[in-house]
PDB file with one MODEL, atoms N, CA, C and O in Angstrom:
MODEL        1
ATOM      1  N   UNK A   1       1.279  31.405 -24.792  1.00  0.00           N
ATOM      2  CA  UNK A   1       0.354  30.406 -25.302  1.00  0.00           C
ATOM      3  C   UNK A   1      -0.851  31.164 -25.881  1.00  0.00           C
ATOM      4  O   UNK A   1      -1.648  31.758 -25.155  1.00  0.00           O
ATOM      5  N   UNK A   2      -0.946  31.119 -27.170  1.00  0.00           N
ATOM      6  CA  UNK A   2      -2.033  31.832 -27.847  1.00  0.00           C
ATOM      7  C   UNK A   2      -3.268  30.951 -27.948  1.00  0.00           C
ATOM      8  O   UNK A   2      -3.218  29.747 -27.698  1.00  0.00           O
ATOM      9  N   UNK A   3      -4.379  31.581 -28.320  1.00  0.00           N
ATOM     10  CA  UNK A   3      -5.622  30.826 -28.501  1.00  0.00           C
ATOM     11  C   UNK A   3      -5.476  29.790 -29.614  1.00  0.00           C
ATOM     12  O   UNK A   3      -5.993  28.678 -29.500  1.00  0.00           O
ATOM     13  N   UNK A   4      -4.766  30.154 -30.697  1.00  0.00           N
ATOM     14  CA  UNK A   4      -4.565  29.211 -31.806  1.00  0.00           C
ATOM     15  C   UNK A   4      -3.761  27.992 -31.363  1.00  0.00           C
ATOM     16  O   UNK A   4      -4.083  26.865 -31.740  1.00  0.00           O
ATOM     17  N   UNK A   5      -2.725  28.213 -30.570  1.00  0.00           N
ATOM     18  CA  UNK A   5      -1.915  27.097 -30.084  1.00  0.00           C
ATOM     19  C   UNK A   5      -2.750  26.191 -29.186  1.00  0.00           C
ATOM     20  O   UNK A   5      -2.688  24.968 -29.311  1.00  0.00           O
ATOM     21  N   UNK A   6      -3.522  26.774 -28.291  1.00  0.00           N
ATOM     22  CA  UNK A   6      -4.372  25.969 -27.404  1.00  0.00           C
ATOM     23  C   UNK A   6      -5.400  25.175 -28.209  1.00  0.00           C
ATOM     24  O   UNK A   6      -5.680  24.020 -27.890  1.00  0.00           O
ATOM     25  N   UNK A   7      -5.961  25.789 -29.248  1.00  0.00           N
ATOM     26  CA  UNK A   7      -6.931  25.096 -30.101  1.00  0.00           C
ATOM     27  C   UNK A   7      -6.269  23.914 -30.809  1.00  0.00           C
ATOM     28  O   UNK A   7      -6.843  22.828 -30.882  1.00  0.00           O
ATOM     29  N   UNK A   8      -5.059  24.132 -31.329  1.00  0.00           N
ATOM     30  CA  UNK A   8      -4.341  23.059 -32.019  1.00  0.00           C
ATOM     31  C   UNK A   8      -3.986  21.917 -31.065  1.00  0.00           C
ATOM     32  O   UNK A   8      -4.117  20.746 -31.424  1.00  0.00           O
ATOM     33  N   UNK A   9      -3.547  22.243 -29.879  1.00  0.00           N
ATOM     34  CA  UNK A   9      -3.220  21.220 -28.881  1.00  0.00           C
ATOM     35  C   UNK A   9      -4.461  20.404 -28.528  1.00  0.00           C
ATOM     36  O   UNK A   9      -4.388  19.182 -28.406  1.00  0.00           O
ATOM     37  N   UNK A  10      -5.587  21.074 -28.366  1.00  0.00           N
ATOM     38  CA  UNK A  10      -6.840  20.384 -28.049  1.00  0.00           C
ATOM     39  C   UNK A  10      -7.223  19.422 -29.175  1.00  0.00           C
ATOM     40  O   UNK A  10      -7.614  18.284 -28.916  1.00  0.00           O
ATOM     41  N   UNK A  11      -7.110  19.879 -30.422  1.00  0.00           N
ATOM     42  CA  UNK A  11      -7.454  19.029 -31.567  1.00  0.00           C
ATOM     43  C   UNK A  11      -6.540  17.811 -31.653  1.00  0.00           C
ATOM     44  O   UNK A  11      -7.000  16.695 -31.896  1.00  0.00           O
ATOM     45  N   UNK A  12      -5.252  18.032 -31.454  1.00  0.00           N
ATOM     46  CA  UNK A  12      -4.298  16.909 -31.488  1.00  0.00           C
ATOM     47  C   UNK A  12      -4.623  15.919 -30.380  1.00  0.00           C
ATOM     48  O   UNK A  12      -4.659  14.711 -30.614  1.00  0.00           O
ATOM     49  N   UNK A  13      -4.860  16.423 -29.180  1.00  0.00           N
ATOM     50  CA  UNK A  13      -5.182  15.563 -28.044  1.00  0.00           C
ATOM     51  C   UNK A  13      -6.450  14.769 -28.306  1.00  0.00           C
ATOM     52  O   UNK A  13      -6.504  13.576 -28.008  1.00  0.00           O
ATOM     53  N   UNK A  14      -7.464  15.407 -28.855  1.00  0.00           N
ATOM     54  CA  UNK A  14      -8.739  14.741 -29.134  1.00  0.00           C
ATOM     55  C   UNK A  14      -8.591  13.635 -30.175  1.00  0.00           C
ATOM     56  O   UNK A  14      -9.202  12.573 -30.055  1.00  0.00           O
ATOM     57  N   UNK A  15      -7.781  13.891 -31.189  1.00  0.00           N
ATOM     58  CA  UNK A  15      -7.632  12.914 -32.271  1.00  0.00           C
ATOM     59  C   UNK A  15      -6.718  11.755 -31.896  1.00  0.00           C
ATOM     60  O   UNK A  15      -6.948  10.625 -32.328  1.00  0.00           O
ATOM     61  N   UNK A  16      -5.696  12.015 -31.107  1.00  0.00           N
ATOM     62  CA  UNK A  16      -4.735  10.965 -30.760  1.00  0.00           C
ATOM     63  C   UNK A  16      -5.269  10.033 -29.679  1.00  0.00           C
ATOM     64  O   UNK A  16      -4.809   8.897 -29.559  1.00  0.00           O
ATOM     65  N   UNK A  17      -6.217  10.492 -28.909  1.00  0.00           N
ATOM     66  CA  UNK A  17      -6.727   9.704 -27.783  1.00  0.00           C
ATOM     67  C   UNK A  17      -7.155   8.318 -28.224  1.00  0.00           C
ATOM     68  O   UNK A  17      -6.803   7.338 -27.566  1.00  0.00           O
ATOM     69  N   UNK A  18      -7.895   8.199 -29.304  1.00  0.00           N
ATOM     70  CA  UNK A  18      -8.379   6.904 -29.769  1.00  0.00           C
ATOM     71  C   UNK A  18      -7.273   5.992 -30.255  1.00  0.00           C
ATOM     72  O   UNK A  18      -7.404   4.771 -30.163  1.00  0.00           O
ATOM     73  N   UNK A  19      -6.191   6.546 -30.768  1.00  0.00           N
ATOM     74  CA  UNK A  19      -5.126   5.699 -31.309  1.00  0.00           C
ATOM     75  C   UNK A  19      -4.197   5.168 -30.233  1.00  0.00           C
ATOM     76  O   UNK A  19      -3.370   4.300 -30.510  1.00  0.00           O
ATOM     77  N   UNK A  20      -4.315   5.668 -29.023  1.00  0.00           N
ATOM     78  CA  UNK A  20      -3.454   5.203 -27.949  1.00  0.00           C
ATOM     79  C   UNK A  20      -4.061   4.072 -27.136  1.00  0.00           C
ATOM     80  O   UNK A  20      -3.465   3.625 -26.156  1.00  0.00           O
ATOM     81  N   UNK A  21      -5.244   3.602 -27.531  1.00  0.00           N
ATOM     82  CA  UNK A  21      -5.890   2.519 -26.800  1.00  0.00           C
ATOM     83  C   UNK A  21      -5.078   1.243 -26.931  1.00  0.00           C
ATOM     84  O   UNK A  21      -4.352   1.047 -27.906  1.00  0.00           O
ATOM     85  N   UNK A  22      -5.211   0.388 -25.947  1.00  0.00           N
ATOM     86  CA  UNK A  22      -4.499  -0.882 -25.967  1.00  0.00           C
ATOM     87  C   UNK A  22      -5.076  -1.756 -27.074  1.00  0.00           C
ATOM     88  O   UNK A  22      -6.290  -1.939 -27.164  1.00  0.00           O
ATOM     89  N   UNK A  23      -4.202  -2.289 -27.908  1.00  0.00           N
ATOM     90  CA  UNK A  23      -4.654  -3.186 -28.973  1.00  0.00           C
ATOM     91  C   UNK A  23      -4.992  -4.544 -28.361  1.00  0.00           C
ATOM     92  O   UNK A  23      -4.348  -4.999 -27.416  1.00  0.00           O
ATOM     93  N   UNK A  24      -6.002  -5.164 -28.916  1.00  0.00           N
ATOM     94  CA  UNK A  24      -6.446  -6.486 -28.467  1.00  0.00           C
ATOM     95  C   UNK A  24      -6.781  -6.481 -26.977  1.00  0.00           C
ATOM     96  O   UNK A  24      -6.386  -7.384 -26.240  1.00  0.00           O
ATOM     97  N   UNK A  25      -7.505  -5.464 -26.547  1.00  0.00           N
ATOM     98  CA  UNK A  25      -7.852  -5.356 -25.123  1.00  0.00           C
ATOM     99  C   UNK A  25      -8.641  -6.572 -24.657  1.00  0.00           C
ATOM    100  O   UNK A  25      -8.543  -6.965 -23.495  1.00  0.00           O
ATOM    101  N   UNK A  26      -9.425  -7.175 -25.559  1.00  0.00           N
ATOM    102  CA  UNK A  26     -10.210  -8.347 -25.160  1.00  0.00           C
ATOM    103  C   UNK A  26      -9.316  -9.506 -24.739  1.00  0.00           C
ATOM    104  O   UNK A  26      -9.663 -10.260 -23.829  1.00  0.00           O
ATOM    105  N   UNK A  27      -8.168  -9.653 -25.394  1.00  0.00           N
ATOM    106  CA  UNK A  27      -7.239 -10.735 -25.058  1.00  0.00           C
ATOM    107  C   UNK A  27      -6.582 -10.541 -23.700  1.00  0.00           C
ATOM    108  O   UNK A  27      -6.218 -11.513 -23.039  1.00  0.00           O
ATOM    109  N   UNK A  28      -6.430  -9.294 -23.284  1.00  0.00           N
ATOM    110  CA  UNK A  28      -5.720  -8.976 -22.047  1.00  0.00           C
ATOM    111  C   UNK A  28      -6.607  -8.255 -21.037  1.00  0.00           C
ATOM    112  O   UNK A  28      -6.100  -7.591 -20.133  1.00  0.00           O
ATOM    113  N   UNK A  29      -7.904  -8.376 -21.179  1.00  0.00           N
ATOM    114  CA  UNK A  29      -8.839  -7.579 -20.381  1.00  0.00           C
ATOM    115  C   UNK A  29      -8.661  -7.793 -18.879  1.00  0.00           C
ATOM    116  O   UNK A  29      -8.602  -6.821 -18.126  1.00  0.00           O
ATOM    117  N   UNK A  30      -8.577  -9.032 -18.434  1.00  0.00           N
ATOM    118  CA  UNK A  30      -8.438  -9.301 -17.002  1.00  0.00           C
ATOM    119  C   UNK A  30      -7.128  -8.732 -16.459  1.00  0.00           C
ATOM    120  O   UNK A  30      -7.110  -8.094 -15.406  1.00  0.00           O
ATOM    121  N   UNK A  31      -6.045  -8.964 -17.175  1.00  0.00           N
ATOM    122  CA  UNK A  31      -4.746  -8.456 -16.754  1.00  0.00           C
ATOM    123  C   UNK A  31      -4.739  -6.924 -16.710  1.00  0.00           C
ATOM    124  O   UNK A  31      -4.214  -6.326 -15.771  1.00  0.00           O
ATOM    125  N   UNK A  32      -5.313  -6.310 -17.714  1.00  0.00           N
ATOM    126  CA  UNK A  32      -5.398  -4.853 -17.788  1.00  0.00           C
ATOM    127  C   UNK A  32      -6.227  -4.303 -16.628  1.00  0.00           C
ATOM    128  O   UNK A  32      -5.841  -3.313 -16.006  1.00  0.00           O
ATOM    129  N   UNK A  33      -7.354  -4.935 -16.335  1.00  0.00           N
ATOM    130  CA  UNK A  33      -8.233  -4.488 -15.254  1.00  0.00           C
ATOM    131  C   UNK A  33      -7.533  -4.589 -13.904  1.00  0.00           C
ATOM    132  O   UNK A  33      -7.574  -3.644 -13.116  1.00  0.00           O
ATOM    133  N   UNK A  34      -6.898  -5.710 -13.629  1.00  0.00           N
ATOM    134  CA  UNK A  34      -6.201  -5.908 -12.352  1.00  0.00           C
ATOM    135  C   UNK A  34      -5.067  -4.908 -12.200  1.00  0.00           C
ATOM    136  O   UNK A  34      -4.896  -4.316 -11.135  1.00  0.00           O
ATOM    137  N   UNK A  35      -4.293  -4.719 -13.261  1.00  0.00           N
ATOM    138  CA  UNK A  35      -3.181  -3.762 -13.193  1.00  0.00           C
ATOM    139  C   UNK A  35      -3.697  -2.339 -12.935  1.00  0.00           C
ATOM    140  O   UNK A  35      -3.095  -1.583 -12.173  1.00  0.00           O
ATOM    141  N   UNK A  36      -4.811  -1.986 -13.574  1.00  0.00           N
ATOM    142  CA  UNK A  36      -5.403  -0.661 -13.365  1.00  0.00           C
ATOM    143  C   UNK A  36      -5.867  -0.493 -11.928  1.00  0.00           C
ATOM    144  O   UNK A  36      -5.670   0.569 -11.336  1.00  0.00           O
ATOM    145  N   UNK A  37      -6.476  -1.518 -11.361  1.00  0.00           N
ATOM    146  CA  UNK A  37      -6.934  -1.453  -9.972  1.00  0.00           C
ATOM    147  C   UNK A  37      -5.754  -1.322  -9.008  1.00  0.00           C
ATOM    148  O   UNK A  37      -5.817  -0.560  -8.043  1.00  0.00           O
ATOM    149  N   UNK A  38      -4.686  -2.063  -9.271  1.00  0.00           N
ATOM    150  CA  UNK A  38      -3.491  -1.981  -8.426  1.00  0.00           C
ATOM    151  C   UNK A  38      -2.890  -0.584  -8.492  1.00  0.00           C
ATOM    152  O   UNK A  38      -2.586   0.013  -7.459  1.00  0.00           O
ATOM    153  N   UNK A  39      -2.718  -0.063  -9.703  1.00  0.00           N
ATOM    154  CA  UNK A  39      -2.132   1.271  -9.863  1.00  0.00           C
ATOM    155  C   UNK A  39      -2.989   2.350  -9.207  1.00  0.00           C
ATOM    156  O   UNK A  39      -2.463   3.281  -8.597  1.00  0.00           O
ATOM    157  N   UNK A  40      -4.297   2.226  -9.331  1.00  0.00           N
ATOM    158  CA  UNK A  40      -5.201   3.209  -8.723  1.00  0.00           C
ATOM    159  C   UNK A  40      -5.123   3.147  -7.202  1.00  0.00           C
ATOM    160  O   UNK A  40      -5.100   4.186  -6.543  1.00  0.00           O
ATOM    161  N   UNK A  41      -5.084   1.947  -6.641  1.00  0.00           N
ATOM    162  CA  UNK A  41      -4.998   1.790  -5.187  1.00  0.00           C
ATOM    163  C   UNK A  41      -3.702   2.384  -4.649  1.00  0.00           C
ATOM    164  O   UNK A  41      -3.701   3.036  -3.605  1.00  0.00           O
ATOM    165  N   UNK A  42      -2.608   2.160  -5.353  1.00  0.00           N
ATOM    166  CA  UNK A  42      -1.311   2.688  -4.920  1.00  0.00           C
ATOM    167  C   UNK A  42      -1.303   4.209  -5.006  1.00  0.00           C
ATOM    168  O   UNK A  42      -0.922   4.886  -4.051  1.00  0.00           O
ATOM    169  N   UNK A  43      -1.719   4.740  -6.140  1.00  0.00           N
ATOM    170  CA  UNK A  43      -1.710   6.196  -6.334  1.00  0.00           C
ATOM    171  C   UNK A  43      -2.599   6.909  -5.324  1.00  0.00           C
ATOM    172  O   UNK A  43      -2.192   7.907  -4.730  1.00  0.00           O
ATOM    173  N   UNK A  44      -3.807   6.404  -5.131  1.00  0.00           N
ATOM    174  CA  UNK A  44      -4.737   7.029  -4.184  1.00  0.00           C
ATOM    175  C   UNK A  44      -4.175   7.012  -2.767  1.00  0.00           C
ATOM    176  O   UNK A  44      -4.245   8.008  -2.047  1.00  0.00           O
ATOM    177  N   UNK A  45      -3.624   5.881  -2.380  1.00  0.00           N
ATOM    178  CA  UNK A  45      -3.088   5.758  -1.024  1.00  0.00           C
ATOM    179  C   UNK A  45      -1.868   6.656  -0.826  1.00  0.00           C
ATOM    180  O   UNK A  45      -1.701   7.249   0.240  1.00  0.00           O
ATOM    181  N   UNK A  46      -1.022   6.757  -1.839  1.00  0.00           N
ATOM    182  CA  UNK A  46       0.141   7.628  -1.718  1.00  0.00           C
ATOM    183  C   UNK A  46      -0.284   9.086  -1.623  1.00  0.00           C
ATOM    184  O   UNK A  46       0.348   9.865  -0.909  1.00  0.00           O
ATOM    185  N   UNK A  47      -1.331   9.466  -2.323  1.00  0.00           N
ATOM    186  CA  UNK A  47      -1.846  10.838  -2.206  1.00  0.00           C
ATOM    187  C   UNK A  47      -2.381  11.102  -0.808  1.00  0.00           C
ATOM    188  O   UNK A  47      -2.348  12.234  -0.326  1.00  0.00           O
ATOM    189  N   UNK A  48      -2.877  10.049  -0.159  1.00  0.00           N
ATOM    190  CA  UNK A  48      -3.414  10.183   1.196  1.00  0.00           C
ATOM    191  C   UNK A  48      -2.333  10.038   2.259  1.00  0.00           C
ATOM    192  O   UNK A  48      -2.621  10.138   3.451  1.00  0.00           O
ATOM    193  N   UNK A  49      -1.080   9.802   1.837  1.00  0.00           N
ATOM    194  CA  UNK A  49       0.010   9.779   2.794  1.00  0.00           C
ATOM    195  C   UNK A  49       0.747   8.464   2.958  1.00  0.00           C
ATOM    196  O   UNK A  49       1.687   8.391   3.750  1.00  0.00           O
ATOM    197  N   UNK A  50       0.359   7.434   2.247  1.00  0.00           N
ATOM    198  CA  UNK A  50       1.069   6.150   2.347  1.00  0.00           C
ATOM    199  C   UNK A  50       2.497   6.324   1.840  1.00  0.00           C
ATOM    200  O   UNK A  50       2.732   6.884   0.769  1.00  0.00           O
ATOM    201  N   UNK A  51       3.439   5.832   2.631  1.00  0.00           N
ATOM    202  CA  UNK A  51       4.859   5.995   2.288  1.00  0.00           C
ATOM    203  C   UNK A  51       5.480   4.637   2.001  1.00  0.00           C
ATOM    204  O   UNK A  51       5.943   3.951   2.912  1.00  0.00           O
ATOM    205  N   UNK A  52       5.486   4.257   0.740  1.00  0.00           N
ATOM    206  CA  UNK A  52       6.128   3.034   0.288  1.00  0.00           C
ATOM    207  C   UNK A  52       6.387   3.166  -1.198  1.00  0.00           C
ATOM    208  O   UNK A  52       5.812   4.032  -1.858  1.00  0.00           O
ATOM    209  N   UNK A  53       7.242   2.321  -1.726  1.00  0.00           N
ATOM    210  CA  UNK A  53       7.519   2.398  -3.155  1.00  0.00           C
ATOM    211  C   UNK A  53       6.432   1.663  -3.927  1.00  0.00           C
ATOM    212  O   UNK A  53       5.746   0.794  -3.389  1.00  0.00           O
ATOM    213  N   UNK A  54       6.287   2.025  -5.192  1.00  0.00           N
ATOM    214  CA  UNK A  54       5.309   1.363  -6.051  1.00  0.00           C
ATOM    215  C   UNK A  54       5.665  -0.116  -6.221  1.00  0.00           C
ATOM    216  O   UNK A  54       4.780  -0.970  -6.264  1.00  0.00           O
ATOM    217  N   UNK A  55       6.960  -0.413  -6.318  1.00  0.00           N
ATOM    218  CA  UNK A  55       7.393  -1.801  -6.494  1.00  0.00           C
ATOM    219  C   UNK A  55       7.004  -2.657  -5.301  1.00  0.00           C
ATOM    220  O   UNK A  55       6.475  -3.756  -5.469  1.00  0.00           O
ATOM    221  N   UNK A  56       7.261  -2.161  -4.100  1.00  0.00           N
ATOM    222  CA  UNK A  56       6.914  -2.905  -2.884  1.00  0.00           C
ATOM    223  C   UNK A  56       5.402  -3.110  -2.824  1.00  0.00           C
ATOM    224  O   UNK A  56       4.928  -4.211  -2.540  1.00  0.00           O
ATOM    225  N   UNK A  57       4.658  -2.056  -3.091  1.00  0.00           N
ATOM    226  CA  UNK A  57       3.194  -2.143  -3.028  1.00  0.00           C
ATOM    227  C   UNK A  57       2.649  -3.093  -4.092  1.00  0.00           C
ATOM    228  O   UNK A  57       1.768  -3.905  -3.809  1.00  0.00           O
ATOM    229  N   UNK A  58       3.170  -2.992  -5.309  1.00  0.00           N
ATOM    230  CA  UNK A  58       2.698  -3.852  -6.394  1.00  0.00           C
ATOM    231  C   UNK A  58       3.002  -5.323  -6.089  1.00  0.00           C
ATOM    232  O   UNK A  58       2.160  -6.190  -6.321  1.00  0.00           O
ATOM    233  N   UNK A  59       4.206  -5.608  -5.570  1.00  0.00           N
ATOM    234  CA  UNK A  59       4.553  -6.985  -5.209  1.00  0.00           C
ATOM    235  C   UNK A  59       3.650  -7.515  -4.096  1.00  0.00           C
ATOM    236  O   UNK A  59       3.228  -8.671  -4.127  1.00  0.00           O
ATOM    237  N   UNK A  60       3.357  -6.661  -3.113  1.00  0.00           N
ATOM    238  CA  UNK A  60       2.488  -7.073  -2.018  1.00  0.00           C
ATOM    239  C   UNK A  60       1.121  -7.509  -2.562  1.00  0.00           C
ATOM    240  O   UNK A  60       0.599  -8.556  -2.179  1.00  0.00           O
ATOM    241  N   UNK A  61       0.557  -6.705  -3.449  1.00  0.00           N
ATOM    242  CA  UNK A  61      -0.767  -7.022  -3.985  1.00  0.00           C
ATOM    243  C   UNK A  61      -0.714  -8.187  -4.973  1.00  0.00           C
ATOM    244  O   UNK A  61      -1.577  -9.065  -4.960  1.00  0.00           O
ATOM    245  N   UNK A  62       0.294  -8.182  -5.816  1.00  0.00           N
ATOM    246  CA  UNK A  62       0.405  -9.223  -6.846  1.00  0.00           C
ATOM    247  C   UNK A  62       0.608 -10.609  -6.248  1.00  0.00           C
ATOM    248  O   UNK A  62       0.021 -11.585  -6.715  1.00  0.00           O
ATOM    249  N   UNK A  63       1.443 -10.693  -5.209  1.00  0.00           N
ATOM    250  CA  UNK A  63       1.762 -11.989  -4.601  1.00  0.00           C
ATOM    251  C   UNK A  63       0.976 -12.247  -3.316  1.00  0.00           C
ATOM    252  O   UNK A  63       1.265 -13.188  -2.577  1.00  0.00           O
ATOM    253  N   UNK A  64      -0.026 -11.393  -3.063  1.00  0.00           N
ATOM    254  CA  UNK A  64      -0.933 -11.547  -1.919  1.00  0.00           C
ATOM    255  C   UNK A  64      -0.188 -11.668  -0.593  1.00  0.00           C
ATOM    256  O   UNK A  64      -0.508 -12.519   0.237  1.00  0.00           O
ATOM    257  N   UNK A  65       0.818 -10.798  -0.405  1.00  0.00           N
ATOM    258  CA  UNK A  65       1.568 -10.767   0.845  1.00  0.00           C
ATOM    259  C   UNK A  65       0.785  -9.989   1.896  1.00  0.00           C
ATOM    260  O   UNK A  65      -0.021  -9.121   1.560  1.00  0.00           O
ATOM    261  N   UNK A  66       1.021 -10.299   3.158  1.00  0.00           N
ATOM    262  CA  UNK A  66       0.382  -9.591   4.263  1.00  0.00           C
ATOM    263  C   UNK A  66       1.024  -8.205   4.415  1.00  0.00           C
ATOM    264  O   UNK A  66       2.250  -8.089   4.422  1.00  0.00           O
ATOM    265  N   UNK A  67       0.199  -7.153   4.536  1.00  0.00           N
ATOM    266  CA  UNK A  67       0.764  -5.812   4.733  1.00  0.00           C
ATOM    267  C   UNK A  67       1.616  -5.758   5.995  1.00  0.00           C
ATOM    268  O   UNK A  67       1.241  -6.319   7.024  1.00  0.00           O
ATOM    269  N   UNK A  68       2.779  -5.074   5.917  1.00  0.00           N
ATOM    270  CA  UNK A  68       3.716  -5.039   7.034  1.00  0.00           C
ATOM    271  C   UNK A  68       3.615  -3.780   7.883  1.00  0.00           C
ATOM    272  O   UNK A  68       4.077  -3.767   9.024  1.00  0.00           O
ATOM    273  N   UNK A  69       3.014  -2.716   7.339  1.00  0.00           N
ATOM    274  CA  UNK A  69       2.926  -1.471   8.095  1.00  0.00           C
ATOM    275  C   UNK A  69       1.650  -0.715   7.710  1.00  0.00           C
ATOM    276  O   UNK A  69       0.863  -1.173   6.882  1.00  0.00           O
ATOM    277  N   UNK A  70       1.470   0.437   8.323  1.00  0.00           N
ATOM    278  CA  UNK A  70       0.256   1.229   8.100  1.00  0.00           C
ATOM    279  C   UNK A  70       0.097   1.628   6.630  1.00  0.00           C
ATOM    280  O   UNK A  70      -1.005   1.571   6.086  1.00  0.00           O
ATOM    281  N   UNK A  71       1.182   2.027   5.998  1.00  0.00           N
ATOM    282  CA  UNK A  71       1.123   2.440   4.592  1.00  0.00           C
ATOM    283  C   UNK A  71       0.692   1.283   3.689  1.00  0.00           C
ATOM    284  O   UNK A  71      -0.136   1.459   2.796  1.00  0.00           O
ATOM    285  N   UNK A  72       1.249   0.123   3.925  1.00  0.00           N
ATOM    286  CA  UNK A  72       0.872  -1.036   3.119  1.00  0.00           C
ATOM    287  C   UNK A  72      -0.578  -1.442   3.390  1.00  0.00           C
ATOM    288  O   UNK A  72      -1.272  -1.898   2.481  1.00  0.00           O
ATOM    289  N   UNK A  73      -1.037  -1.281   4.624  1.00  0.00           N
ATOM    290  CA  UNK A  73      -2.435  -1.579   4.946  1.00  0.00           C
ATOM    291  C   UNK A  73      -3.377  -0.635   4.212  1.00  0.00           C
ATOM    292  O   UNK A  73      -4.442  -1.042   3.748  1.00  0.00           O
ATOM    293  N   UNK A  74      -2.973   0.636   4.110  1.00  0.00           N
ATOM    294  CA  UNK A  74      -3.787   1.607   3.369  1.00  0.00           C
ATOM    295  C   UNK A  74      -3.962   1.160   1.910  1.00  0.00           C
ATOM    296  O   UNK A  74      -5.064   1.192   1.362  1.00  0.00           O
ATOM    297  N   UNK A  75      -2.867   0.750   1.310  1.00  0.00           N
ATOM    298  CA  UNK A  75      -2.893   0.330  -0.089  1.00  0.00           C
ATOM    299  C   UNK A  75      -3.705  -0.958  -0.241  1.00  0.00           C
ATOM    300  O   UNK A  75      -4.523  -1.085  -1.152  1.00  0.00           O
ATOM    301  N   UNK A  76      -3.470  -1.895   0.652  1.00  0.00           N
ATOM    302  CA  UNK A  76      -4.192  -3.176   0.610  1.00  0.00           C
ATOM    303  C   UNK A  76      -5.699  -2.951   0.738  1.00  0.00           C
ATOM    304  O   UNK A  76      -6.479  -3.531  -0.018  1.00  0.00           O
ATOM    305  N   UNK A  77      -6.106  -2.121   1.680  1.00  0.00           N
ATOM    306  CA  UNK A  77      -7.526  -1.845   1.894  1.00  0.00           C
ATOM    307  C   UNK A  77      -8.126  -1.070   0.720  1.00  0.00           C
ATOM    308  O   UNK A  77      -9.289  -1.274   0.372  1.00  0.00           O
ATOM    309  N   UNK A  78      -7.348  -0.195   0.119  1.00  0.00           N
ATOM    310  CA  UNK A  78      -7.822   0.564  -1.031  1.00  0.00           C
ATOM    311  C   UNK A  78      -8.016  -0.350  -2.227  1.00  0.00           C
ATOM    312  O   UNK A  78      -8.933  -0.153  -3.025  1.00  0.00           O
ATOM    313  N   UNK A  79      -7.161  -1.342  -2.351  1.00  0.00           N
ATOM    314  CA  UNK A  79      -7.265  -2.302  -3.452  1.00  0.00           C
ATOM    315  C   UNK A  79      -8.504  -3.170  -3.296  1.00  0.00           C
ATOM    316  O   UNK A  79      -8.758  -4.038  -4.131  1.00  0.00           O
TER     317      UNK A  79
ENDMDL
END
């Protein structure tokens, strides 16, 4: 990996960042915010040791189910 390659990768990354934004974010702002909070709560809890699938955790939060074990409680409390 040369300096020129790293410079080119940085430039591409910097320029593409703006084009990857969600279109019409205002129309979906609440949904986008809630989904981001759910994903962050799951990821953070799994890094801290919570052992459950993303699907189970997402369903628990989305449908407001009661946490069934310690891992689900971690995710619920993080959310």
